[in-house]
C-alpha positions as CSV (number, residue, x, y, z in Angstrom):
1,M,-1.1,-18.9,10.6
2,K,2.3,-17.4,10.7
3,I,3.5,-15.5,7.6
4,Q,6.5,-17.8,7.3
5,T,4.2,-20.8,7.0
6,R,1.9,-18.9,4.6
7,I,4.8,-18.0,2.3
8,A,6.0,-21.6,2.2
9,I,2.4,-22.9,1.4
10,I,2.0,-20.2,-1.3
11,F,5.4,-21.3,-2.8
12,A,4.2,-24.9,-2.8
13,I,0.9,-24.1,-4.4
14,I,2.4,-21.9,-7.1
15,T,5.0,-24.6,-7.9
16,A,2.3,-27.3,-8.1
17,I,0.3,-25.1,-10.5
18,I,3.3,-24.4,-12.7
19,I,4.4,-28.0,-12.7
20,S,0.8,-29.2,-13.5
21,V,0.5,-26.8,-16.4
22,A,4.0,-27.6,-17.7
23,S,3.4,-31.4,-17.3
24,S,0.2,-31.1,-19.2
25,V,1.8,-29.3,-22.0
26,V,4.8,-31.7,-22.1
27,Y,2.5,-34.7,-22.1
28,Y,0.3,-33.3,-24.8
29,F,3.1,-32.6,-27.2
30,A,5.0,-35.8,-26.3
31,N,1.8,-37.8,-27.0
32,Q,1.3,-36.0,-30.4
33,N,4.9,-36.5,-31.4
34,A,4.9,-40.2,-30.3
35,Y,1.9,-41.0,-32.4
36,E,3.2,-39.0,-35.3
37,D,6.5,-40.9,-35.1
38,F,4.7,-44.2,-35.0
39,Y,2.7,-43.4,-38.1
40,R,5.8,-42.4,-39.9
41,R,7.5,-45.7,-39.0
42,M,4.4,-47.5,-40.2
43,E,4.3,-45.6,-43.5
44,L,8.0,-46.4,-44.1
45,R,7.3,-50.1,-43.5
46,T,4.2,-49.9,-45.8
47,M,6.4,-48.6,-48.6
48,I,9.0,-51.3,-48.0
49,A,6.2,-53.9,-47.9
50,A,4.8,-52.7,-51.2
51,R,8.2,-52.9,-52.9
52,N,8.9,-56.2,-51.3
53,A,5.6,-57.7,-52.4
54,L,5.4,-56.2,-55.9
55,E,8.8,-55.4,-57.2
56,A,11.4,-57.6,-55.6
57,D,12.6,-60.9,-57.2
58,E,13.9,-63.7,-55.1
59,E,17.3,-62.2,-54.6
60,N,16.0,-58.8,-53.8
61,L,13.3,-60.3,-51.6
62,E,15.9,-61.8,-49.4
63,A,17.9,-58.5,-49.3
64,F,14.7,-56.7,-48.4
65,N,13.9,-59.1,-45.6
66,T,17.5,-58.8,-44.3
67,I,17.4,-55.0,-44.2
68,R,14.0,-55.0,-42.6
69,S,14.9,-57.5,-39.9
70,Q,18.3,-55.8,-39.1
71,H,17.5,-52.1,-39.4
72,L,13.7,-51.8,-38.7
73,Q,12.2,-52.6,-35.4
74,T,9.3,-55.1,-35.6
75,L,6.1,-53.6,-34.6
76,A,3.7,-55.4,-32.3
77,R,1.1,-57.5,-34.1
78,E,2.4,-56.2,-37.5
79,R,0.3,-57.3,-40.5
80,E,0.6,-56.5,-44.2
81,Y,-2.1,-56.6,-46.8
82,V,-1.8,-56.1,-50.5
83,V,-5.2,-55.6,-52.1
84,P,-5.9,-54.9,-55.8
85,V,-7.8,-51.7,-56.4
86,N,-10.3,-53.5,-58.6
87,D,-11.2,-55.9,-55.8
88,I,-11.9,-52.9,-53.5
89,R,-14.0,-51.2,-56.2
90,N,-15.9,-54.4,-56.9
91,H,-16.3,-55.2,-53.2
92,N,-14.5,-58.5,-53.8
93,F,-12.3,-57.9,-50.8
94,K,-13.2,-58.2,-47.1
95,L,-12.6,-54.7,-45.7
96,L,-10.8,-55.9,-42.5
97,D,-13.7,-54.3,-40.6
98,L,-12.3,-50.9,-41.7
99,P,-14.6,-48.1,-42.8
100,E,-14.9,-47.7,-46.6
101,S,-13.9,-44.1,-46.2
102,F,-10.4,-45.3,-45.3
103,Y,-10.0,-47.0,-48.7
104,N,-11.5,-44.1,-50.5
105,T,-9.0,-41.7,-48.9
106,V,-6.1,-44.0,-49.9
107,M,-7.3,-44.1,-53.5
108,T,-7.9,-40.4,-53.8
109,K,-5.1,-39.0,-51.7
110,G,-2.5,-41.8,-52.0
111,T,-2.2,-42.4,-48.3
112,A,-4.4,-42.7,-45.2
113,R,-4.2,-43.2,-41.5
114,L,-6.6,-44.8,-39.1
115,K,-6.8,-45.7,-35.4
116,E,-9.3,-48.3,-34.3
117,G,-9.1,-48.9,-30.5
118,V,-5.5,-50.1,-29.9
119,D,-4.8,-50.9,-33.5
120,F,-3.2,-48.5,-36.0
121,Y,-3.5,-48.7,-39.8
122,T,-1.7,-47.0,-42.6
123,G,-2.7,-47.3,-46.3
124,L,-0.6,-46.6,-49.5
125,Y,-1.9,-46.4,-53.1
126,Y,0.8,-48.2,-55.2
127,E,0.9,-48.3,-59.0
128,D,2.8,-51.2,-60.6
129,N,3.1,-52.8,-64.0
130,Q,1.0,-55.7,-62.6
131,G,-1.8,-53.3,-61.7
132,N,-2.8,-50.8,-59.0
133,F,-2.8,-51.9,-55.4
134,V,-3.6,-50.7,-51.9
135,I,-1.0,-51.6,-49.4
136,I,-2.3,-51.8,-45.8
137,L,-0.1,-52.2,-42.7
138,S,-1.6,-52.7,-39.2
139,A,0.2,-52.8,-35.8
140,R,-0.2,-52.0,-32.2
141,N,1.6,-49.1,-30.6
142,E,3.0,-50.9,-27.6
143,V,6.2,-48.9,-27.5
144,V,4.5,-45.6,-27.5
145,K,2.1,-46.8,-24.9
146,E,5.0,-47.8,-22.6
147,Y,6.8,-44.6,-23.4
148,L,3.8,-42.5,-22.4
149,A,3.2,-44.5,-19.3
150,N,6.8,-43.9,-18.2
151,L,6.5,-40.2,-19.0
152,R,3.3,-40.0,-16.9
153,S,5.1,-41.6,-14.0
154,V,8.0,-39.2,-14.2
155,L,5.7,-36.2,-14.4
156,L,3.6,-37.4,-11.5
157,V,6.8,-37.8,-9.4
158,C,7.8,-34.2,-10.3
159,L,4.3,-33.0,-9.5
160,I,4.6,-34.5,-6.0
161,A,8.2,-33.8,-5.3
162,A,8.4,-30.2,-6.6
163,P,5.8,-28.7,-4.3
164,L,7.4,-30.5,-1.3
165,A,10.8,-29.1,-2.3
166,A,9.2,-25.7,-2.8
167,Y,7.6,-25.8,0.6
168,V,11.0,-26.6,2.3
169,V,12.7,-23.9,0.2
170,G,9.9,-21.5,1.0
171,R,10.3,-22.1,4.7
172,I,14.0,-21.3,4.5
173,F,13.5,-18.3,2.2
174,S,10.7,-16.8,4.3
175,K,12.8,-17.3,7.5
176,L,15.6,-15.3,5.9
177,I,13.2,-12.6,4.6
178,L,11.4,-12.3,7.9
179,R,14.5,-12.3,10.0
180,P,14.7,-8.5,10.1
181,I,11.0,-8.2,11.0
182,N,11.5,-10.8,13.8
183,H,14.4,-8.6,15.0
184,I,12.1,-5.5,14.9
185,T,9.4,-7.4,16.8
186,A,11.9,-8.5,19.5
187,R,13.2,-4.9,19.8
188,V,9.8,-3.4,20.0
189,K,8.9,-5.7,22.9
190,D,11.6,-4.1,24.9
191,I,10.2,-0.6,24.3
192,S,7.6,0.6,26.9
193,V,6.4,3.9,28.3
194,Y,9.4,3.9,30.6
195,N,12.0,3.8,27.8
196,L,10.5,5.6,24.8
197,H,14.0,6.9,24.0
198,L,15.0,3.5,22.6
199,R,15.0,3.3,18.8
200,L,15.2,0.6,16.1
201,E,18.4,0.2,14.2
202,S,18.8,-0.9,10.6
203,D,21.7,-0.7,8.1
204,R,19.5,-1.9,5.2
205,K,18.3,0.1,2.3
206,D,15.0,-1.5,1.4
207,E,11.3,-1.7,2.6
208,I,12.4,-3.0,6.0
209,S,14.5,0.2,6.4
210,E,11.5,2.3,5.6
211,L,9.5,0.4,8.1
212,T,12.2,1.0,10.8
213,T,12.3,4.6,9.9
214,T,8.5,5.0,10.1
215,F,8.4,3.2,13.4
216,N,11.2,5.4,14.8
217,H,9.3,8.5,13.7
218,M,6.2,7.2,15.4
219,L,8.3,6.7,18.6
220,D,9.5,10.3,18.2
221,R,5.9,11.5,18.1
222,L,4.9,9.3,21.1
223,E,7.9,10.4,23.1
224,T,7.1,14.0,22.3
225,A,3.4,13.4,23.2
226,F,4.3,11.9,26.5
227,E,6.7,14.7,27.3
228,T,4.1,17.2,26.3
229,Q,1.5,15.5,28.5
230,N,3.9,15.4,31.5
231,N,4.8,19.1,30.9
232,F,1.1,19.9,30.6
233,V,0.2,18.2,33.8
234,S,3.1,19.8,35.6
235,N,2.5,23.3,34.3
236,A,-1.3,23.0,34.6
237,S,-0.9,21.9,38.2
238,H,1.4,24.9,38.8
239,E,-0.8,27.4,37.0
240,L,-4.0,26.2,38.8
241,N,-2.3,25.8,42.2
242,T,-0.9,29.3,42.3
243,P,-4.2,31.2,42.3
244,L,-5.9,28.6,44.4
245,T,-3.2,28.9,47.0
246,T,-3.5,32.6,47.0
247,I,-7.3,32.5,47.3
248,I,-7.1,30.0,50.2
249,G,-4.4,32.0,51.9
250,E,-6.3,35.3,51.6
251,T,-9.5,33.6,52.8
252,E,-7.7,32.2,55.9
253,Y,-6.1,35.5,56.5
254,A,-9.4,37.3,56.4
255,L,-11.1,34.8,58.7
256,Q,-8.4,34.7,61.4
257,K,-9.8,37.7,63.2
258,L,-11.9,40.8,62.6
259,R,-10.3,43.3,60.4
260,S,-11.0,46.8,59.1
261,P,-13.2,47.2,56.0
262,E,-10.1,48.3,54.1
263,K,-8.3,45.0,54.8
264,Y,-11.4,43.0,53.9
265,Q,-11.6,45.0,50.6
266,E,-8.0,44.4,49.9
267,S,-8.3,40.6,50.5
268,L,-11.5,40.4,48.4
269,S,-9.7,42.3,45.6
270,I,-6.9,39.7,45.7
271,I,-9.4,36.9,45.8
272,Q,-11.3,38.4,42.8
273,R,-8.1,38.9,40.8
274,E,-6.9,35.4,41.4
275,S,-10.4,34.0,40.8
276,E,-10.5,35.7,37.4
277,K,-7.1,34.3,36.7
278,L,-8.3,30.9,37.6
279,H,-11.4,31.4,35.5
280,N,-9.3,32.4,32.5
281,I,-7.0,29.4,32.8
282,T,-10.0,27.0,33.2
283,K,-11.7,28.6,30.2
284,S,-8.6,28.3,28.1
285,L,-8.1,24.7,29.1
286,L,-11.7,23.9,28.1
287,H,-11.2,25.6,24.7
288,L,-8.0,23.6,24.3
289,A,-9.7,20.3,25.2
290,Q,-12.7,21.0,22.9
291,T,-10.5,21.8,19.9
292,G,-8.2,18.8,20.4
293,F,-7.5,17.1,17.1
294,N,-9.5,13.9,17.5
295,G,-10.5,13.2,13.9
296,Q,-14.2,14.0,14.6
297,A,-16.2,15.8,11.9
298,L,-16.3,19.5,12.1
299,N,-19.7,21.4,12.1
300,A,-18.6,23.5,9.1
301,E,-20.1,26.0,6.6
302,P,-18.7,28.2,3.9
303,V,-16.8,31.1,5.5
304,R,-15.0,34.1,4.0
305,I,-11.6,34.5,5.6
306,D,-11.5,38.3,4.9
307,E,-14.7,38.7,6.9
308,I,-13.2,36.7,9.7
309,L,-10.1,39.0,9.7
310,Y,-12.3,42.1,9.8
311,N,-14.1,40.8,12.8
312,V,-10.8,40.0,14.5
313,Q,-9.6,43.5,13.8
314,Q,-12.7,44.9,15.6
315,T,-12.0,42.6,18.5
316,V,-8.4,43.7,18.8
317,D,-9.6,47.4,18.6
318,N,-11.8,46.8,21.6
319,I,-9.1,45.2,23.7
320,F,-6.1,47.3,22.5
321,P,-7.6,50.6,21.4
322,D,-4.1,52.0,20.5
323,N,-3.1,49.0,18.4
324,K,-1.5,49.3,15.0
325,V,-2.9,46.3,13.3
326,Y,-3.6,46.7,9.5
327,I,-4.7,44.3,6.8
328,N,-2.6,44.2,3.6
329,H,-4.8,43.7,0.6
330,S,-2.0,43.8,-2.0
331,L,-2.1,40.0,-2.7
332,M,-5.8,39.5,-2.1
333,P,-7.3,37.4,-5.0
334,E,-9.8,39.0,-7.3
335,N,-11.9,35.8,-7.4
336,D,-14.0,35.7,-4.2
337,D,-14.2,31.9,-4.3
338,K,-10.5,31.9,-3.4
339,L,-11.4,33.5,0.0
340,V,-14.0,30.9,1.0
341,V,-13.1,28.0,3.2
342,N,-15.2,25.3,4.8
343,G,-15.2,25.9,8.6
344,N,-16.6,27.0,11.8
345,P,-16.6,30.9,11.9
346,Q,-16.5,31.1,15.7
347,L,-13.5,28.8,16.0
348,L,-11.7,30.4,13.1
349,E,-12.2,33.9,14.7
350,L,-10.9,32.6,18.0
351,A,-7.8,31.2,16.4
352,F,-6.9,34.3,14.4
353,A,-7.8,36.6,17.4
354,N,-5.4,34.7,19.6
355,V,-2.6,35.0,17.1
356,V,-3.2,38.7,16.4
357,L,-3.6,39.5,20.1
358,N,-0.3,37.8,20.9
359,A,1.3,39.8,18.1
360,C,0.0,43.1,19.6
361,K,0.9,42.1,23.2
362,Y,4.5,40.9,22.6
363,S,5.3,43.8,20.3
364,S,4.0,46.4,22.7
365,N,1.5,47.7,20.1
366,K,4.1,48.1,17.3
367,P,2.8,47.7,13.8
368,V,1.2,44.2,13.1
369,Q,0.7,43.3,9.4
370,I,-2.0,40.8,8.3
371,L,-1.3,39.7,4.7
372,L,-4.1,37.8,3.0
373,A,-3.3,35.8,-0.2
374,A,-4.5,32.6,-1.9
375,T,-3.3,29.8,-4.1
376,N,-5.3,27.5,-6.3
377,S,-5.8,25.2,-3.3
378,S,-5.7,27.2,-0.1
379,V,-6.0,30.6,1.6
380,M,-2.9,31.9,3.2
381,V,-2.8,34.4,6.1
382,L,0.5,35.9,7.2
383,I,0.6,37.7,10.5
384,K,3.9,39.5,11.1
385,D,4.9,41.7,14.1
386,E,8.0,43.6,15.2
387,G,8.0,42.3,18.8
388,I,10.4,40.5,21.1
389,G,10.5,37.3,19.0
390,I,11.2,33.8,20.3
391,P,14.6,32.4,21.1
392,K,15.7,30.0,18.4
393,Q,16.2,27.0,20.7
394,E,12.7,27.5,22.2
395,I,10.6,27.6,19.0
396,K,10.0,23.9,19.0
397,Y,8.2,24.2,22.3
398,V,5.8,27.0,21.4
399,F,2.9,24.5,20.8
400,D,3.3,22.9,24.2
401,P,0.4,24.1,26.5
402,F,1.5,26.5,29.2
403,F,4.9,26.9,27.6
404,R,6.1,30.5,27.6
405,A,9.4,31.7,26.1
406,S,12.1,32.8,28.5
407,N,11.9,36.5,27.3
408,T,8.1,36.9,28.1
409,N,8.3,37.3,31.9
410,K,7.1,40.9,31.8
411,F,4.0,40.0,29.7
412,K,0.9,38.5,31.2
413,G,-0.2,35.2,29.6
414,Y,-0.8,31.5,30.2
415,G,0.9,29.8,27.2
416,I,-2.3,28.5,25.7
417,G,-3.2,30.8,22.9
418,L,-0.9,29.4,20.2
419,P,-1.6,25.7,21.0
420,L,-5.3,26.6,20.8
421,A,-4.9,28.3,17.5
422,R,-3.0,25.4,16.0
423,N,-5.7,22.9,17.2
424,I,-8.4,25.0,15.5
425,V,-6.4,25.3,12.2
426,R,-5.7,21.5,12.2
427,L,-9.4,20.9,12.7
428,H,-9.9,22.8,9.4
429,S,-7.2,20.5,7.7
430,G,-4.9,23.5,7.7
431,N,-1.3,24.2,8.8
432,L,0.2,26.8,11.2
433,I,3.9,27.6,10.8
434,V,5.9,29.8,13.2
435,R,9.0,31.7,12.1
436,S,10.8,34.0,14.6
437,E,14.0,35.6,15.6
438,E,14.6,37.0,19.0
439,N,14.3,40.8,19.1
440,Q,13.4,40.8,15.4
441,G,9.7,39.8,15.5
442,T,7.6,36.8,14.8
443,E,5.9,35.7,11.6
444,I,3.0,33.2,11.7
445,Q,1.7,31.6,8.5
446,I,-1.8,29.9,8.5
447,D,-2.9,27.9,5.4
448,I,-6.4,26.5,5.2
449,P,-7.8,24.6,2.2
450,L,-10.3,26.3,0.0
451,A,-13.9,25.1,0.2
452,S,-13.8,24.0,-3.4
453,E,-10.8,21.8,-2.7
454,V,-12.5,20.2,0.3
455,R,-15.5,19.3,-1.9
456,K,-13.2,17.6,-4.4
457,R,-11.9,15.4,-1.6
């Protein structure tokens, strides 16, 4: 069922419920007021009947009858009874098939009301110089019955007509409300993998605008992902093809004819070097694929970040013996719990080692500072070098696999270390931020949630 139809039906149902409740309330109070009004009219006529029967002389009797006929509406099947109190007490009066409690109420309270089927009765205790009497008036409420029947008809018509009107209005209303969404749907149908540059347009300032903005951001990410994938395939093909071409070329060269041992050794050395390069690229690609952020659970355990950094420093010492890497302990927290994260120690060591090794390589072994600090929710590691930095316009590409800045030509590398480090950090629900200025150095900040915060989640 379309949303437009659903909204219209909901409108109709809500209207029907409201009208039903309102009609019930109106009918209840109208019914109560109608009967109360009828009883009051009967009581007035009872008083007039008492005075007419007991106090009026012949002249006044005619005047009473004239007033009653001209100004008081005659009630259906109206009957008047004047009964002496003594006759009621001595049971000398036929009780009109009325309960004895009715007479007792009249004599004790002065008035009484009674409804027997379709007949209504009012009683009045009247004291006169001729004695004490009970005046009884009976009638049928035909007017109120007709009034309530008309009211029921009107309310029933409203109960039927109002939901129908609400359904029509709901269709129109929902069409107007959903028009921007229909426009978005039509626009989205025009967007495909071949024109991801297209964006949705909206000049509104409401939830529809938020939806449009969110969708445009998603398109930005998709476009970036597709571009990254295309660049990855292109660069990976190039990086893999170069050593393979060299290996094949050297092999063909060596096999063309018999050569001296020196030439064979030279060719084998080239093949070995390019094979190692190919092996490193393949290994890096496997690491990158294995650490891709795919939402799967991480095989994690409590890990102290300071111990990870000490292991990384030893690794760097083995690769660059003359490095100037040092760990700054000035902001290290006194509480050891603020150094513990929930993670995989091998992956974390790989991530930090890649970042620190890059810092050493691109700074030509100038001082590299590792600052360790913590907040109430995460561990922060700041790695700062004094190297060549990254051109400002190229920082946004540093996480693209195989991307290398334009000023790194004289340094050996594959452009995989930083994307790999970010993947590992993201696997640990952390964040990796790069700040850099060309010829001023690079600063990389890594934040990882504390193990205690992960348990709270």
